[in-house]
All heavy atoms as a GROMACS GRO file, in nm:
protein
  611
    1MET      N    1   2.274  -1.880   2.172
    1MET     CA    2   2.344  -1.828   2.057
    1MET      C    3   2.450  -1.923   2.007
    1MET      O    4   2.530  -1.886   1.925
    1MET     CB    5   2.407  -1.694   2.089
    1MET     CG    6   2.314  -1.580   2.088
    1MET     SD    7   2.407  -1.438   2.036
    1MET     CE    8   2.312  -1.311   2.102
    2ASN      N    9   2.453  -2.042   2.058
    2ASN     CA   10   2.551  -2.139   2.010
    2ASN      C   11   2.533  -2.163   1.862
    2ASN      O   12   2.426  -2.196   1.816
    2ASN     CB   13   2.538  -2.271   2.086
    2ASN     CG   14   2.590  -2.260   2.227
    2ASN    OD1   15   2.656  -2.163   2.261
    2ASN    ND2   16   2.562  -2.361   2.307
    3GLY      N   17   2.640  -2.146   1.786
    3GLY     CA   18   2.636  -2.172   1.644
    3GLY      C   19   2.580  -2.058   1.562
    3GLY      O   20   2.608  -2.048   1.444
    4LEU      N   21   2.501  -1.971   1.620
    4LEU     CA   22   2.439  -1.862   1.546
    4LEU      C   23   2.540  -1.755   1.507
    4LEU      O   24   2.538  -1.705   1.397
    4LEU     CB   25   2.325  -1.800   1.627
    4LEU     CG   26   2.244  -1.693   1.558
    4LEU    CD1   27   2.173  -1.749   1.436
    4LEU    CD2   28   2.140  -1.635   1.653
    5MET      N   29   2.630  -1.722   1.595
    5MET     CA   30   2.725  -1.616   1.570
    5MET      C   31   2.851  -1.664   1.498
    5MET      O   32   2.933  -1.584   1.457
    5MET     CB   33   2.763  -1.548   1.703
    5MET     CG   34   2.645  -1.484   1.775
    5MET     SD   35   2.565  -1.354   1.682
    5MET     CE   36   2.689  -1.228   1.689
    6GLU      N   37   2.867  -1.793   1.483
    6GLU     CA   38   2.988  -1.846   1.420
    6GLU      C   39   3.005  -1.801   1.276
    6GLU      O   40   3.117  -1.785   1.229
    6GLU     CB   41   2.987  -1.998   1.427
    6GLU     CG   42   3.001  -2.053   1.567
    6GLU     CD   43   2.983  -2.204   1.571
    6GLU    OE1   44   2.966  -2.267   1.464
    6GLU    OE2   45   2.986  -2.259   1.682
    7ASN      N   46   2.895  -1.781   1.203
    7ASN     CA   47   2.902  -1.745   1.062
    7ASN      C   48   2.897  -1.594   1.038
    7ASN      O   49   2.897  -1.551   0.924
    7ASN     CB   50   2.789  -1.813   0.985
    7ASN     CG   51   2.803  -1.964   0.988
    7ASN    OD1   52   2.914  -2.016   0.984
    7ASN    ND2   53   2.692  -2.033   0.997
    8VAL      N   54   2.889  -1.516   1.143
    8VAL     CA   55   2.883  -1.371   1.129
    8VAL      C   56   3.024  -1.314   1.143
    8VAL      O   57   3.093  -1.341   1.242
    8VAL     CB   58   2.790  -1.307   1.235
    8VAL    CG1   59   2.789  -1.156   1.221
    8VAL    CG2   60   2.650  -1.365   1.222
    9LEU      N   61   3.065  -1.238   1.041
    9LEU     CA   62   3.198  -1.180   1.041
    9LEU      C   63   3.190  -1.029   1.049
    9LEU      O   64   3.089  -0.969   1.007
    9LEU     CB   65   3.272  -1.222   0.914
    9LEU     CG   66   3.291  -1.373   0.894
    9LEU    CD1   67   3.353  -1.401   0.759
    9LEU    CD2   68   3.376  -1.433   1.005
   10PRO      N   69   3.293  -0.962   1.098
   10PRO     CA   70   3.294  -0.816   1.102
   10PRO      C   71   3.276  -0.758   0.961
   10PRO      O   72   3.330  -0.809   0.864
   10PRO     CB   73   3.432  -0.783   1.157
   10PRO     CG   74   3.475  -0.904   1.231
   10PRO     CD   75   3.413  -1.019   1.157
   11GLY      N   76   3.196  -0.653   0.952
   11GLY     CA   77   3.172  -0.587   0.823
   11GLY      C   78   3.055  -0.642   0.745
   11GLY      O   79   3.018  -0.588   0.642
   12MET      N   80   2.997  -0.752   0.790
   12MET     CA   81   2.880  -0.808   0.720
   12MET      C   82   2.758  -0.721   0.746
   12MET      O   83   2.746  -0.658   0.850
   12MET     CB   84   2.851  -0.951   0.767
   12MET     CG   85   2.948  -1.053   0.721
   12MET     SD   86   2.893  -1.217   0.777
   12MET     CE   87   2.946  -1.317   0.643
   13THR      N   88   2.668  -0.716   0.648
   13THR     CA   89   2.542  -0.642   0.663
   13THR      C   90   2.426  -0.737   0.638
   13THR      O   91   2.444  -0.845   0.582
   13THR     CB   92   2.534  -0.524   0.564
   13THR    OG1   93   2.536  -0.577   0.430
   13THR    CG2   94   2.647  -0.427   0.583
   14ALA      N   95   2.309  -0.694   0.678
   14ALA     CA   96   2.189  -0.776   0.658
   14ALA      C   97   2.069  -0.685   0.635
   14ALA      O   98   2.064  -0.572   0.684
   14ALA     CB   99   2.164  -0.864   0.779
   15ASP      N  100   1.974  -0.731   0.556
   15ASP     CA  101   1.846  -0.664   0.540
   15ASP      C  102   1.746  -0.734   0.629
   15ASP      O  103   1.737  -0.857   0.630
   15ASP     CB  104   1.798  -0.670   0.394
   15ASP     CG  105   1.885  -0.589   0.301
   15ASP    OD1  106   1.931  -0.482   0.343
   15ASP    OD2  107   1.909  -0.634   0.187
   16VAL      N  108   1.670  -0.654   0.705
   16VAL     CA  109   1.575  -0.710   0.800
   16VAL      C  110   1.438  -0.650   0.775
   16VAL      O  111   1.424  -0.532   0.746
   16VAL     CB  112   1.620  -0.678   0.945
   16VAL    CG1  113   1.522  -0.734   1.045
   16VAL    CG2  114   1.759  -0.734   0.971
   17SER      N  115   1.337  -0.731   0.785
   17SER     CA  116   1.198  -0.687   0.772
   17SER      C  117   1.125  -0.724   0.900
   17SER      O  118   1.129  -0.840   0.943
   17SER     CB  119   1.133  -0.754   0.652
   17SER     OG  120   0.998  -0.719   0.643
   18ILE      N  121   1.058  -0.626   0.960
   18ILE     CA  122   0.984  -0.651   1.083
   18ILE      C  123   0.835  -0.630   1.054
   18ILE      O  124   0.794  -0.522   1.014
   18ILE     CB  125   1.030  -0.558   1.196
   18ILE    CG1  126   1.178  -0.580   1.225
   18ILE    CG2  127   0.945  -0.579   1.321
   18ILE    CD1  128   1.238  -0.481   1.320
   19GLN      N  129   0.757  -0.733   1.072
   19GLN     CA  130   0.614  -0.725   1.050
   19GLN      C  131   0.548  -0.672   1.177
   19GLN      O  132   0.558  -0.732   1.282
   19GLN     CB  133   0.558  -0.862   1.016
   19GLN     CG  134   0.411  -0.860   0.984
   19GLN     CD  135   0.362  -0.996   0.936
   19GLN    OE1  136   0.439  -1.077   0.888
   19GLN    NE2  137   0.235  -1.020   0.951
   20VAL      N  138   0.480  -0.558   1.164
   20VAL     CA  139   0.418  -0.497   1.282
   20VAL      C  140   0.267  -0.516   1.284
   20VAL      O  141   0.201  -0.483   1.381
   20VAL     CB  142   0.451  -0.346   1.293
   20VAL    CG1  143   0.598  -0.326   1.318
   20VAL    CG2  144   0.406  -0.272   1.168
   21GLY      N  145   0.212  -0.571   1.178
   21GLY     CA  146   0.068  -0.597   1.176
   21GLY      C  147   0.032  -0.673   1.050
   21GLY      O  148   0.104  -0.673   0.952
   22GLN      N  149  -0.083  -0.738   1.056
   22GLN     CA  150  -0.131  -0.813   0.941
   22GLN      C  151  -0.282  -0.809   0.940
   22GLN      O  152  -0.345  -0.835   1.044
   22GLN     CB  153  -0.082  -0.957   0.947
   22GLN     CG  154  -0.125  -1.041   0.830
   22GLN     CD  155  -0.065  -1.180   0.834
   22GLN    OE1  156   0.033  -1.207   0.903
   22GLN    NE2  157  -0.123  -1.270   0.759
   23HIS      N  158  -0.340  -0.774   0.826
   23HIS     CA  159  -0.485  -0.772   0.810
   23HIS      C  160  -0.524  -0.864   0.695
   23HIS      O  161  -0.449  -0.878   0.599
   23HIS     CB  162  -0.534  -0.630   0.782
   23HIS     CG  163  -0.503  -0.534   0.892
   23HIS    ND1  164  -0.436  -0.417   0.871
   23HIS    CD2  165  -0.528  -0.539   1.024
   23HIS    CE1  166  -0.423  -0.353   0.985
   23HIS    NE2  167  -0.476  -0.425   1.080
   24GLU      N  168  -0.639  -0.924   0.706
   24GLU     CA  169  -0.688  -1.012   0.600
   24GLU      C  170  -0.815  -0.954   0.542
   24GLU      O  171  -0.890  -0.883   0.609
   24GLU     CB  172  -0.714  -1.152   0.656
   24GLU     CG  173  -0.586  -1.221   0.702
   24GLU     CD  174  -0.610  -1.362   0.752
   24GLU    OE1  175  -0.720  -1.416   0.729
   24GLU    OE2  176  -0.519  -1.417   0.814
   25ASN      N  177  -0.840  -0.987   0.415
   25ASN     CA  178  -0.961  -0.946   0.345
   25ASN      C  179  -0.982  -0.795   0.347
   25ASN      O  180  -1.088  -0.746   0.384
   25ASN     CB  181  -1.084  -1.017   0.403
   25ASN     CG  182  -1.073  -1.167   0.390
   25ASN    OD1  183  -1.027  -1.218   0.288
   25ASN    ND2  184  -1.111  -1.239   0.494
   26VAL      N  185  -0.878  -0.720   0.310
   26VAL     CA  186  -0.888  -0.575   0.304
   26VAL      C  187  -0.872  -0.530   0.159
   26VAL      O  188  -0.815  -0.601   0.076
   26VAL     CB  189  -0.782  -0.505   0.392
   26VAL    CG1  190  -0.803  -0.539   0.538
   26VAL    CG2  191  -0.643  -0.538   0.348
   27LEU      N  192  -0.921  -0.412   0.130
   27LEU     CA  193  -0.906  -0.353  -0.002
   27LEU      C  194  -0.776  -0.274  -0.004
   27LEU      O  195  -0.753  -0.189   0.082
   27LEU     CB  196  -1.024  -0.260  -0.032
   27LEU     CG  197  -1.017  -0.182  -0.162
   27LEU    CD1  198  -1.014  -0.277  -0.282
   27LEU    CD2  199  -1.135  -0.087  -0.173
   28LEU      N  200  -0.689  -0.306  -0.100
   28LEU     CA  201  -0.564  -0.234  -0.117
   28LEU      C  202  -0.566  -0.157  -0.248
   28LEU      O  203  -0.617  -0.208  -0.349
   28LEU     CB  204  -0.446  -0.332  -0.119
   28LEU     CG  205  -0.423  -0.416   0.005
   28LEU    CD1  206  -0.310  -0.516  -0.018
   28LEU    CD2  207  -0.390  -0.328   0.125
   29VAL      N  208  -0.513  -0.036  -0.245
   29VAL     CA  209  -0.499   0.044  -0.366
   29VAL      C  210  -0.353   0.086  -0.378
   29VAL      O  211  -0.284   0.098  -0.278
   29VAL     CB  212  -0.592   0.168  -0.366
   29VAL    CG1  213  -0.738   0.128  -0.365
   29VAL    CG2  214  -0.561   0.261  -0.250
   30PRO      N  215  -0.306   0.108  -0.501
   30PRO     CA  216  -0.168   0.154  -0.515
   30PRO      C  217  -0.150   0.289  -0.446
   30PRO      O  218  -0.234   0.379  -0.461
   30PRO     CB  219  -0.150   0.169  -0.666
   30PRO     CG  220  -0.260   0.090  -0.727
   30PRO     CD  221  -0.372   0.090  -0.630
   31LEU      N  222  -0.044   0.302  -0.369
   31LEU     CA  223  -0.018   0.427  -0.298
   31LEU      C  224  -0.001   0.542  -0.396
   31LEU      O  225  -0.038   0.656  -0.367
   31LEU     CB  226   0.107   0.411  -0.212
   31LEU     CG  227   0.136   0.519  -0.110
   31LEU    CD1  228   0.016   0.542  -0.018
   31LEU    CD2  229   0.257   0.484  -0.028
   32SER      N  230   0.046   0.514  -0.516
   32SER     CA  231   0.064   0.618  -0.617
   32SER      C  232  -0.069   0.674  -0.667
   32SER      O  233  -0.072   0.779  -0.730
   32SER     CB  234   0.145   0.564  -0.735
   32SER     OG  235   0.078   0.455  -0.796
   33ALA      N  236  -0.180   0.606  -0.637
   33ALA     CA  237  -0.311   0.655  -0.678
   33ALA      C  238  -0.374   0.746  -0.573
   33ALA      O  239  -0.472   0.813  -0.600
   33ALA     CB  240  -0.405   0.537  -0.705
   34VAL      N  241  -0.316   0.750  -0.452
   34VAL     CA  242  -0.371   0.829  -0.343
   34VAL      C  243  -0.308   0.967  -0.342
   34VAL      O  244  -0.186   0.981  -0.348
   34VAL     CB  245  -0.346   0.759  -0.207
   34VAL    CG1  246  -0.402   0.841  -0.093
   34VAL    CG2  247  -0.405   0.619  -0.207
   35SER      N  248  -0.392   1.069  -0.335
   35SER     CA  249  -0.343   1.206  -0.330
   35SER      C  250  -0.426   1.287  -0.231
   35SER      O  251  -0.547   1.306  -0.254
   35SER     CB  252  -0.350   1.270  -0.469
   35SER     OG  253  -0.309   1.404  -0.465
   36ASN      N  254  -0.363   1.330  -0.123
   36ASN     CA  255  -0.430   1.412  -0.021
   36ASN      C  256  -0.561   1.350   0.028
   36ASN      O  257  -0.663   1.418   0.040
   36ASN     CB  258  -0.456   1.553  -0.073
   36ASN     CG  259  -0.328   1.628  -0.100
   36ASN    OD1  260  -0.231   1.614  -0.026
   36ASN    ND2  261  -0.326   1.707  -0.206
   37GLY      N  262  -0.560   1.218   0.052
   37GLY     CA  263  -0.677   1.149   0.104
   37GLY      C  264  -0.787   1.128   0.002
   37GLY      O  265  -0.903   1.106   0.038
   38HIS      N  266  -0.754   1.133  -0.126
   38HIS     CA  267  -0.851   1.114  -0.233
   38HIS      C  268  -0.799   1.017  -0.338
   38HIS      O  269  -0.679   1.000  -0.353
   38HIS     CB  270  -0.882   1.247  -0.303
   38HIS     CG  271  -0.960   1.342  -0.219
   38HIS    ND1  272  -0.901   1.423  -0.124
   38HIS    CD2  273  -1.093   1.367  -0.214
   38HIS    CE1  274  -0.994   1.497  -0.066
   38HIS    NE2  275  -1.112   1.464  -0.117
   39LEU      N  276  -0.891   0.956  -0.408
   39LEU     CA  277  -0.862   0.875  -0.526
   39LEU      C  278  -0.935   0.937  -0.644
   39LEU      O  279  -1.044   0.991  -0.628
   39LEU     CB  280  -0.915   0.732  -0.512
   39LEU     CG  281  -0.843   0.633  -0.424
   39LEU    CD1  282  -0.920   0.502  -0.421
   39LEU    CD2  283  -0.702   0.610  -0.471
   40ILE      N  284  -0.875   0.926  -0.760
   40ILE     CA  285  -0.947   0.961  -0.882
   40ILE      C  286  -0.988   0.829  -0.944
   40ILE      O  287  -0.906   0.739  -0.963
   40ILE     CB  288  -0.860   1.043  -0.978
   40ILE    CG1  289  -0.818   1.170  -0.907
   40ILE    CG2  290  -0.933   1.065  -1.110
   40ILE    CD1  291  -0.783   1.288  -0.986
   41ILE      N  292  -1.117   0.816  -0.969
   41ILE     CA  293  -1.170   0.692  -1.025
   41ILE      C  294  -1.243   0.724  -1.154
   41ILE      O  295  -1.278   0.838  -1.182
   41ILE     CB  296  -1.266   0.621  -0.928
   41ILE    CG1  297  -1.385   0.710  -0.895
   41ILE    CG2  298  -1.193   0.578  -0.802
   41ILE    CD1  299  -1.498   0.638  -0.825
   42GLU      N  300  -1.264   0.620  -1.233
   42GLU     CA  301  -1.347   0.632  -1.352
   42GLU      C  302  -1.475   0.556  -1.324
   42GLU      O  303  -1.473   0.437  -1.295
   42GLU     CB  304  -1.275   0.576  -1.474
   42GLU     CG  305  -1.347   0.609  -1.603
   42GLU     CD  306  -1.264   0.574  -1.724
   42GLU    OE1  307  -1.152   0.626  -1.736
   42GLU    OE2  308  -1.314   0.493  -1.804
   43ARG      N  309  -1.585   0.628  -1.327
   43ARG     CA  310  -1.717   0.571  -1.299
   43ARG      C  311  -1.813   0.620  -1.407
   43ARG      O  312  -1.825   0.739  -1.429
   43ARG     CB  313  -1.764   0.617  -1.161
   43ARG     CG  314  -1.901   0.565  -1.121
   43ARG     CD  315  -1.942   0.619  -0.986
   43ARG     NE  316  -1.863   0.556  -0.879
   43ARG     CZ  317  -1.858   0.601  -0.754
   43ARG    NH1  318  -1.923   0.710  -0.720
   43ARG    NH2  319  -1.786   0.537  -0.665
   44ASN      N  320  -1.877   0.527  -1.473
   44ASN     CA  321  -1.971   0.561  -1.581
   44ASN      C  322  -1.904   0.649  -1.686
   44ASN      O  323  -1.960   0.746  -1.734
   44ASN     CB  324  -2.096   0.630  -1.526
   44ASN     CG  325  -2.171   0.542  -1.430
   44ASN    OD1  326  -2.179   0.421  -1.447
   44ASN    ND2  327  -2.226   0.602  -1.326
   45GLN      N  328  -1.781   0.615  -1.721
   45GLN     CA  329  -1.701   0.682  -1.823
   45GLN      C  330  -1.669   0.828  -1.789
   45GLN      O  331  -1.640   0.908  -1.876
   45GLN     CB  332  -1.769   0.672  -1.959
   45GLN     CG  333  -1.786   0.528  -2.004
   45GLN     CD  334  -1.860   0.515  -2.134
   45GLN    OE1  335  -1.925   0.607  -2.181
   45GLN    NE2  336  -1.849   0.397  -2.194
   46LYS      N  337  -1.674   0.862  -1.660
   46LYS     CA  338  -1.638   0.996  -1.614
   46LYS      C  339  -1.538   0.983  -1.501
   46LYS      O  340  -1.548   0.893  -1.419
   46LYS     CB  341  -1.760   1.073  -1.565
   46LYS     CG  342  -1.859   1.105  -1.673
   46LYS     CD  343  -1.975   1.184  -1.618
   46LYS     CE  344  -2.076   1.210  -1.729
   46LYS     NZ  345  -2.193   1.279  -1.680
   47ARG      N  346  -1.442   1.076  -1.495
   47ARG     CA  347  -1.347   1.076  -1.384
   47ARG      C  348  -1.405   1.154  -1.267
   47ARG      O  349  -1.455   1.264  -1.283
   47ARG     CB  350  -1.215   1.137  -1.429
   47ARG     CG  351  -1.142   1.042  -1.522
   47ARG     CD  352  -1.000   1.076  -1.539
   47ARG     NE  353  -0.937   0.971  -1.619
   47ARG     CZ  354  -0.811   0.967  -1.647
   47ARG    NH1  355  -0.731   1.061  -1.602
   47ARG    NH2  356  -0.762   0.870  -1.719
   48VAL      N  357  -1.395   1.092  -1.150
   48VAL     CA  358  -1.452   1.148  -1.028
   48VAL      C  359  -1.346   1.141  -0.917
   48VAL      O  360  -1.276   1.040  -0.904
   48VAL     CB  361  -1.578   1.067  -0.985
   48VAL    CG1  362  -1.638   1.124  -0.858
   48VAL    CG2  363  -1.678   1.059  -1.097
   49LYS      N  364  -1.336   1.244  -0.836
   49LYS     CA  365  -1.245   1.246  -0.721
   49LYS      C  366  -1.326   1.212  -0.598
   49LYS      O  367  -1.424   1.280  -0.566
   49LYS     CB  368  -1.183   1.385  -0.708
   49LYS     CG  369  -1.078   1.398  -0.603
   49LYS     CD  370  -1.020   1.540  -0.607
   49LYS     CE  371  -0.910   1.558  -0.510
   49LYS     NZ  372  -0.854   1.695  -0.515
   50ILE      N  373  -1.286   1.105  -0.527
   50ILE     CA  374  -1.360   1.064  -0.408
   50ILE      C  375  -1.268   1.061  -0.287
   50ILE      O  376  -1.149   1.027  -0.298
   50ILE     CB  377  -1.429   0.926  -0.426
   50ILE    CG1  378  -1.324   0.816  -0.449
   50ILE    CG2  379  -1.531   0.929  -0.538
   50ILE    CD1  380  -1.379   0.676  -0.438
   51PRO      N  381  -1.320   1.095  -0.168
   51PRO     CA  382  -1.238   1.086  -0.048
   51PRO      C  383  -1.228   0.941  -0.001
   51PRO      O  384  -1.319   0.862  -0.019
   51PRO     CB  385  -1.315   1.171   0.053
   51PRO     CG  386  -1.457   1.165   0.006
   51PRO     CD  387  -1.452   1.152  -0.144
   52ILE      N  388  -1.114   0.909   0.059
   52ILE     CA  389  -1.095   0.776   0.117
   52ILE      C  390  -1.027   0.792   0.254
   52ILE      O  391  -0.959   0.890   0.279
   52ILE     CB  392  -1.011   0.683   0.027
   52ILE    CG1  393  -0.871   0.739   0.004
   52ILE    CG2  394  -1.082   0.654  -0.101
   52ILE    CD1  395  -0.779   0.642  -0.064
   53LYS      N  396  -1.049   0.694   0.338
   53LYS     CA  397  -0.981   0.688   0.468
   53LYS      C  398  -0.882   0.574   0.461
   53LYS      O  399  -0.919   0.460   0.433
   53LYS     CB  400  -1.083   0.666   0.580
   53LYS     CG  401  -1.022   0.673   0.718
   53LYS     CD  402  -1.130   0.665   0.824
   53LYS     CE  403  -1.068   0.676   0.962
   53LYS     NZ  404  -1.170   0.667   1.066
   54ILE      N  405  -0.755   0.606   0.484
   54ILE     CA  406  -0.646   0.511   0.469
   54ILE      C  407  -0.613   0.445   0.603
   54ILE      O  408  -0.612   0.511   0.707
   54ILE     CB  409  -0.520   0.582   0.416
   54ILE    CG1  410  -0.546   0.640   0.276
   54ILE    CG2  411  -0.400   0.491   0.414
   54ILE    CD1  412  -0.570   0.537   0.171
   55GLY      N  413  -0.581   0.316   0.597
   55GLY     CA  414  -0.534   0.243   0.714
   55GLY      C  415  -0.384   0.225   0.704
   55GLY      O  416  -0.309   0.321   0.691
   56GLY      N  417  -0.339   0.101   0.699
   56GLY     CA  418  -0.196   0.072   0.691
   56GLY      C  419  -0.139   0.098   0.553
   56GLY      O  420  -0.208   0.090   0.452
   57ILE      N  421  -0.010   0.134   0.552
   57ILE     CA  422   0.062   0.161   0.427
   57ILE      C  423   0.193   0.084   0.433
   57ILE      O  424   0.259   0.083   0.536
   57ILE     CB  425   0.091   0.312   0.413
   57ILE    CG1  426  -0.038   0.392   0.401
   57ILE    CG2  427   0.180   0.339   0.292
   57ILE    CD1  428  -0.018   0.541   0.405
   58ASP      N  429   0.231   0.022   0.320
   58ASP     CA  430   0.358  -0.052   0.321
   58ASP      C  431   0.461   0.004   0.223
   58ASP      O  432   0.561  -0.060   0.196
   58ASP     CB  433   0.335  -0.200   0.295
   58ASP     CG  434   0.307  -0.232   0.149
   58ASP    OD1  435   0.292  -0.140   0.068
   58ASP    OD2  436   0.303  -0.352   0.115
   59GLY      N  437   0.440   0.121   0.170
   59GLY     CA  438   0.534   0.180   0.076
   59GLY      C  439   0.488   0.169  -0.068
   59GLY      O  440   0.523   0.252  -0.151
   60GLN      N  441   0.410   0.068  -0.101
   60GLN     CA  442   0.355   0.051  -0.236
   60GLN      C  443   0.203   0.047  -0.235
   60GLN      O  444   0.140   0.086  -0.333
   60GLN     CB  445   0.408  -0.076  -0.301
   60GLN     CG  446   0.553  -0.069  -0.335
   60GLN     CD  447   0.597  -0.194  -0.408
   60GLN    OE1  448   0.554  -0.306  -0.376
   60GLN    NE2  449   0.683  -0.178  -0.506
   61TRP      N  450   0.146  -0.002  -0.128
   61TRP     CA  451   0.002  -0.021  -0.120
   61TRP      C  452  -0.055   0.049   0.002
   61TRP      O  453   0.012   0.060   0.105
   61TRP     CB  454  -0.032  -0.170  -0.113
   61TRP     CG  455   0.012  -0.243  -0.235
   61TRP    CD1  456   0.129  -0.310  -0.252
   61TRP    CD2  457  -0.060  -0.256  -0.357
   61TRP    NE1  458   0.135  -0.363  -0.378
   61TRP    CE2  459   0.020  -0.331  -0.446
   61TRP    CE3  460  -0.184  -0.210  -0.403
   61TRP    CZ2  461  -0.019  -0.363  -0.575
   61TRP    CZ3  462  -0.222  -0.243  -0.532
   61TRP    CH2  463  -0.142  -0.317  -0.616
   62ALA      N  464  -0.180   0.091  -0.009
   62ALA     CA  465  -0.250   0.154   0.102
   62ALA      C  466  -0.379   0.077   0.129
   62ALA      O  467  -0.452   0.041   0.036
   62ALA     CB  468  -0.283   0.300   0.070
   63GLU      N  469  -0.405   0.052   0.255
   63GLU     CA  470  -0.528  -0.015   0.296
   63GLU      C  471  -0.640   0.089   0.301
   63GLU      O  472  -0.625   0.194   0.360
   63GLU     CB  473  -0.509  -0.076   0.434
   63GLU     CG  474  -0.634  -0.139   0.491
   63GLU     CD  475  -0.614  -0.184   0.635
   63GLU    OE1  476  -0.506  -0.162   0.694
   63GLU    OE2  477  -0.709  -0.240   0.690
   64VAL      N  478  -0.752   0.059   0.236
   64VAL     CA  479  -0.867   0.150   0.236
   64VAL      C  480  -0.960   0.110   0.348
   64VAL      O  481  -1.014  -0.001   0.350
   64VAL     CB  482  -0.941   0.146   0.100
   64VAL    CG1  483  -1.063   0.235   0.103
   64VAL    CG2  484  -0.847   0.186  -0.012
   65LYS      N  485  -0.979   0.200   0.444
   65LYS     CA  486  -1.068   0.176   0.558
   65LYS      C  487  -1.212   0.215   0.524
   65LYS      O  488  -1.305   0.145   0.560
   65LYS     CB  489  -1.023   0.254   0.681
   65LYS     CG  490  -0.893   0.206   0.739
   65LYS     CD  491  -0.912   0.072   0.804
   65LYS     CE  492  -0.824   0.057   0.924
   65LYS     NZ  493  -0.850  -0.062   0.997
   66GLU      N  494  -1.227   0.330   0.459
   66GLU     CA  495  -1.360   0.379   0.421
   66GLU      C  496  -1.350   0.450   0.287
   66GLU      O  497  -1.256   0.524   0.262
   66GLU     CB  498  -1.414   0.478   0.523
   66GLU     CG  499  -1.445   0.420   0.658
   66GLU     CD  500  -1.494   0.526   0.756
   66GLU    OE1  501  -1.541   0.632   0.712
   66GLU    OE2  502  -1.483   0.502   0.876
   67SER      N  503  -1.448   0.426   0.202
   67SER     CA  504  -1.454   0.495   0.074
   67SER      C  505  -1.590   0.472   0.009
   67SER      O  506  -1.669   0.391   0.055
   67SER     CB  507  -1.344   0.446  -0.020
   67SER     OG  508  -1.378   0.318  -0.071
   68ALA      N  509  -1.611   0.544  -0.100
   68ALA     CA  510  -1.733   0.526  -0.179
   68ALA      C  511  -1.703   0.444  -0.304
   68ALA      O  512  -1.776   0.452  -0.402
   68ALA     CB  513  -1.789   0.663  -0.216
   69LEU      N  514  -1.597   0.362  -0.299
   69LEU     CA  515  -1.564   0.277  -0.414
   69LEU      C  516  -1.668   0.168  -0.433
   69LEU      O  517  -1.720   0.114  -0.336
   69LEU     CB  518  -1.428   0.209  -0.393
   69LEU     CG  519  -1.303   0.291  -0.416
   69LEU    CD1  520  -1.181   0.212  -0.371
   69LEU    CD2  521  -1.290   0.329  -0.561
   70SER      N  522  -1.693   0.137  -0.559
   70SER     CA  523  -1.781   0.024  -0.588
   70SER      C  524  -1.703  -0.077  -0.673
   70SER      O  525  -1.593  -0.048  -0.719
   70SER     CB  526  -1.908   0.070  -0.661
   70SER     OG  527  -1.877   0.106  -0.794
   71ASP      N  528  -1.761  -0.192  -0.693
   71ASP     CA  529  -1.694  -0.300  -0.766
   71ASP      C  530  -1.666  -0.265  -0.912
   71ASP      O  531  -1.577  -0.324  -0.973
   71ASP     CB  532  -1.777  -0.427  -0.762
   71ASP     CG  533  -1.786  -0.486  -0.622
   71ASP    OD1  534  -1.702  -0.450  -0.538
   71ASP    OD2  535  -1.876  -0.567  -0.598
   72ILE      N  536  -1.739  -0.172  -0.968
   72ILE     CA  537  -1.722  -0.140  -1.110
   72ILE      C  538  -1.631  -0.019  -1.134
   72ILE      O  539  -1.600   0.013  -1.247
   72ILE     CB  540  -1.858  -0.116  -1.179
   72ILE    CG1  541  -1.931   0.001  -1.114
   72ILE    CG2  542  -1.943  -0.242  -1.176
   72ILE    CD1  543  -2.054   0.047  -1.192
   73ASP      N  544  -1.586   0.048  -1.028
   73ASP     CA  545  -1.499   0.164  -1.043
   73ASP      C  546  -1.360   0.122  -1.088
   73ASP      O  547  -1.308   0.019  -1.048
   73ASP     CB  548  -1.487   0.240  -0.911
   73ASP     CG  549  -1.617   0.306  -0.870
   73ASP    OD1  550  -1.699   0.338  -0.958
   73ASP    OD2  551  -1.638   0.326  -0.749
   74LEU      N  552  -1.299   0.206  -1.170
   74LEU     CA  553  -1.160   0.188  -1.210
   74LEU      C  554  -1.077   0.295  -1.143
   74LEU      O  555  -1.114   0.413  -1.147
   74LEU     CB  556  -1.146   0.200  -1.362
   74LEU     CG  557  -1.223   0.097  -1.445
   74LEU    CD1  558  -1.210   0.129  -1.593
   74LEU    CD2  559  -1.171  -0.042  -1.418
   75ILE      N  560  -0.968   0.257  -1.081
   75ILE     CA  561  -0.882   0.354  -1.012
   75ILE      C  562  -0.782   0.409  -1.112
   75ILE      O  563  -0.716   0.334  -1.184
   75ILE     CB  564  -0.809   0.288  -0.894
   75ILE    CG1  565  -0.911   0.238  -0.791
   75ILE    CG2  566  -0.710   0.384  -0.831
   75ILE    CD1  567  -0.851   0.154  -0.682
   76VAL      N  568  -0.770   0.541  -1.118
   76VAL     CA  569  -0.676   0.608  -1.207
   76VAL      C  570  -0.543   0.621  -1.131
   76VAL      O  571  -0.539   0.681  -1.024
   76VAL     CB  572  -0.728   0.746  -1.251
   76VAL    CG1  573  -0.627   0.817  -1.337
   76VAL    CG2  574  -0.862   0.732  -1.323
   77VAL      N  575  -0.438   0.565  -1.190
   77VAL     CA  576  -0.306   0.568  -1.126
   77VAL      C  577  -0.215   0.656  -1.210
   77VAL      O  578  -0.206   0.642  -1.331
   77VAL     CB  579  -0.246   0.425  -1.117
   77VAL    CG1  580  -0.109   0.428  -1.054
   77VAL    CG2  581  -0.340   0.334  -1.040
   78LYS      N  582  -0.145   0.748  -1.142
   78LYS     CA  583  -0.050   0.835  -1.211
   78LYS      C  584   0.073   0.753  -1.247
   78LYS      O  585   0.124   0.675  -1.167
   78LYS     CB  586  -0.007   0.950  -1.119
   78LYS     CG  587  -0.118   1.041  -1.081
   78LYS     CD  588  -0.069   1.144  -0.983
   78LYS     CE  589  -0.186   1.221  -0.926
   78LYS     NZ  590  -0.146   1.310  -0.817
   79THR      N  591   0.121   0.770  -1.369
   79THR     CA  592   0.242   0.703  -1.412
   79THR      C  593   0.341   0.808  -1.464
   79THR      O  594   0.301   0.914  -1.510
   79THR     CB  595   0.215   0.600  -1.524
   79THR    OG1  596   0.157   0.667  -1.636
   79THR    CG2  597   0.122   0.491  -1.476
   80SER      N  598   0.466   0.775  -1.458
   80SER     CA  599   0.568   0.865  -1.514
   80SER      C  600   0.635   0.795  -1.630
   80SER      O  601   0.677   0.680  -1.619
   80SER     CB  602   0.670   0.903  -1.407
   80SER     OG  603   0.732   0.788  -1.356
   81ILE      N  604   0.641   0.863  -1.741
   81ILE     CA  605   0.701   0.804  -1.862
   81ILE      C  606   0.821   0.887  -1.901
   81ILE      O  607   0.827   1.003  -1.891
   81ILE     CB  608   0.599   0.800  -1.977
   81ILE    CG1  609   0.484   0.708  -1.939
   81ILE    CG2  610   0.666   0.755  -2.104
   81ILE    CD1  611   0.374   0.700  -2.041
   0.00000   0.00000   0.00000
C-alpha cells in the first residue's frame, strides 16, 4: 500500500464497478422491452408476444438465453414521453 493511501483523504468517496461475469457473442435486448419473461415483437407486420429466457442483466440490457426471435423480428420497446 505504499503510495496508494497517500492521496486518499477523509470524506472522499469513490464509485466502484465490480465485474462478476462476462459473456461473448450473446443476444442482448433492452431491459425495458422485457415484461414478465416476454417480449413483444413485430413479425410480418403483426405484433406478437413471445416468451424468452433471460440470462444476465446489467440494469439496461438483458441477455437472451432462449427465445423464438428471428433475424427479421423487430423488438417493441416501451417509451415514456
